N, C-alpha and C positions, 0 to 999 in steps of 0.2 A: 506493502501499501504505500503510495506517495501523497508527499505533504503536500498541501497546498501554499501558495505562494503569493508573494505581491512585489513589484517592480520597484526601487526606491534609488532614490539620488543623495548624496550631501550636498546640503546647500547652506547660505550662510547662516539663517536662522536655525540652522538645523536638518535633519531626517527629512525630505518629502517624499510625497507616492505618489504614483502615477496612478491617474483617475483614469483616462481616457488616451486614444491615438488619432481620434479621427475629430477635423481637420489636422490637427498639431497635437503634441503634444500636452498636457494639462496636466498639471501636480497641486498635489494642497498637504499642508501638514499633519491632518486628520490619516490617522491610519484607517478609524471606521468605515470610509468612506470611499478608501483604495478598490482598483477594481483587483479581484482575485480570480489567479489561475493554477489550474489542478495540480501542475507539478511545477517542482523549482524547472524541469526543462523547460515547460513553456514559459516561465517567466524570463529564464534567461536568454530565451529565444527571442523576445519581445524587448528586452533590454540590448540587447547588439543588433538589432534592427533601427533602433533611434539613432540620429546623428549624433555624431562623436562629440560633442559639446555637452552632451549631455550627461554620458557615463556613468547611467544608471549600472544598476546591478539587482539579480534575482536576492527576494529575503525570505525565507522557511517561516512559515507561519506555525503556533504551534498550536497545541491540541484547543486551548482560550478563543483561539482566533487571532493572538498579539504575537510581535514579532520576536523571534524567539532572544533576540540579543536583548530585548526589554526585560524578558522573564528573566535571564540572567544577573541584571543588575537590582 
C-alpha cells in the first residue's frame, strides 16, 4: 500500500503546497487544501513537470493526513 502525498516547495514564508496546475501552478501555505496524490511517485512526477523556478518536491502524508515532517517535530 502506498502513502498519499502532496507537492510542496520552500518559500520565504515557509512551506507552500500545490493547489492545482491549471492554468498555472497555484500555491498555498495551508496543507488542508493542497491537492492530494495517490502515491509519492505520482506527486514526484507532478513536481518534476513544473517549471524549474518552482523547485518543488513530493511530500508523503502520514496516516492522519498531516505531512510526516510536521509529525516528527
